[in-house]
C-alpha positions in Angstrom: 56.0 13.5 215.8 59.5 12.3 215.2 62.3 14.8 214.9 65.6 13.6 213.4 68.8 15.6 213.4 72.0 14.7 211.6 75.3 16.0 212.7 77.0 18.6 210.4 80.3 18.0 212.2 82.1 17.0 215.3 84.1 18.6 218.2 87.8 17.7 218.2 89.9 18.2 221.3 92.8 16.4 223.0 91.3 17.4 226.4 89.9 14.7 228.6 86.2 14.9 229.6 87.3 16.0 233.1 89.6 18.8 231.6 86.7 20.0 229.5 84.5 20.2 232.6 87.1 22.0 234.6 88.4 24.5 232.0 86.4 24.1 228.8 85.5 27.8 228.8 89.2 28.7 228.5 90.3 26.1 226.1 90.6 26.1 222.3 88.7 23.5 220.3 88.4 22.5 216.7 85.0 21.9 215.0 85.4 19.6 212.1 82.5 20.2 209.6 81.7 17.3 207.4 82.7 17.7 203.8 79.1 17.9 202.5 78.4 20.9 204.7 81.7 22.9 204.1 79.9 25.2 201.6 77.7 26.3 204.4 80.7 28.0 206.0 81.1 30.6 203.2 80.9 34.1 204.7 81.6 33.0 208.3 85.1 34.6 208.3 85.1 37.9 210.2 82.6 37.1 212.9 84.1 37.3 216.4 81.7 34.8 218.0 79.6 31.9 217.0 76.6 30.1 218.5 77.2 26.4 218.5 74.3 23.9 218.9 75.3 20.3 219.7 73.9 17.0 220.9 75.0 16.1 224.4 76.0 12.6 223.6 77.6 11.4 226.8 74.6 11.6 229.2 73.6 8.6 231.2 70.1 7.4 230.5 69.0 8.6 234.0 70.0 12.2 233.0 67.7 12.4 230.0 64.2 13.6 230.7 65.0 15.1 234.1 63.1 18.2 234.9 64.6 19.3 238.2 68.3 19.5 239.1 70.7 21.4 241.3 73.2 23.8 239.7 76.2 21.4 240.5 78.7 23.6 238.6 78.6 25.8 241.6 80.2 23.1 243.8 83.6 24.2 242.5 83.1 27.4 244.5 83.0 25.6 247.8 79.2 25.3 248.2 77.8 22.0 249.5 75.1 20.1 247.6 72.6 20.8 250.3 73.2 24.6 249.8 72.1 24.4 246.2 68.5 24.9 245.2 66.5 22.3 243.3 65.3 24.1 240.2 63.8 23.3 236.8 66.3 22.4 234.0 64.9 25.3 231.9 66.4 27.7 234.4 69.9 26.3 234.1 72.4 25.2 231.5 72.5 21.7 232.9 73.2 19.0 230.4 70.4 17.0 232.0 67.2 17.8 230.2 64.3 16.3 228.2 66.2 16.9 224.9 70.0 16.8 225.4 70.8 19.8 223.2 73.6 22.1 224.2 74.3 25.6 223.1 77.4 27.7 223.7 78.6 31.1 222.4 82.2 30.7 221.5 85.0 33.0 220.4 85.7 32.3 216.7 89.5 32.2 216.2 89.9 31.0 212.6 88.7 28.9 209.7 90.9 26.5 207.8 88.8 24.9 205.1 86.2 22.9 206.9 87.9 23.2 210.3 86.9 26.0 212.7 89.1 26.9 215.7 87.0 28.2 218.6 87.6 29.1 222.2 85.2 28.3 225.1 83.2 25.3 223.7 81.9 23.2 226.6 81.7 20.0 224.7 83.7 16.7 224.7 85.8 15.2 221.9 83.4 13.6 219.4 80.4 15.7 220.3 78.1 15.9 217.3 77.5 19.5 216.1 73.9 20.2 215.0 74.2 23.8 213.8 76.3 26.9 213.9 75.0 30.5 213.8 76.8 33.8 213.8 76.6 35.8 217.0 75.5 39.2 215.8 75.0 42.6 217.5 71.3 42.2 217.2 71.4 39.2 219.6 73.3 41.1 222.3 71.2 42.0 225.3 72.4 44.7 227.7 70.0 44.8 230.6 69.7 41.1 231.8 67.6 40.3 234.8 68.0 37.1 236.9 65.8 35.6 239.7 66.7 36.1 243.3 67.9 32.6 243.9 70.4 33.0 241.0 71.5 36.4 242.2 72.2 35.0 245.7 74.3 32.2 244.3 76.3 34.6 242.2 77.0 36.7 245.2 78.2 33.7 247.2 80.3 32.2 244.4 81.6 35.3 242.7 81.2 38.0 245.3 79.4 40.1 242.8 76.0 41.2 241.5 75.1 39.8 238.1 
């Protein structure tokens, strides 16, 4: 079976890839929707958050198809690579995966025609956008559980329970 996706738009930011990695969750980005999809934005105004699906286009070939990785984002908290568990990609938000599809919930700031201003998108300049969905109250989950390995890492890196 062949599955083909075509971008509906692209991420626009002046941040370098390293800056996105370091502070993408705090930064403001623009999503440029292609003109032929602009009509699909009707009714989007008024939502506080959006779910953005995108193609992780800057992976190295050796990162695609990987099934086990270490949660390397936690290295910024002072952990050493040998302290990180090797876990399946489906238990992390690692960009390395069989299908390089990213998903982020972003704060929706404003729409100007076919341009959306959002905060917290962890994607690089030029990243192809595959889809956008509204984040609605029915999607919010209050009592989230995590496995023990994840809980321990949160305690070490954030000093808190999840």
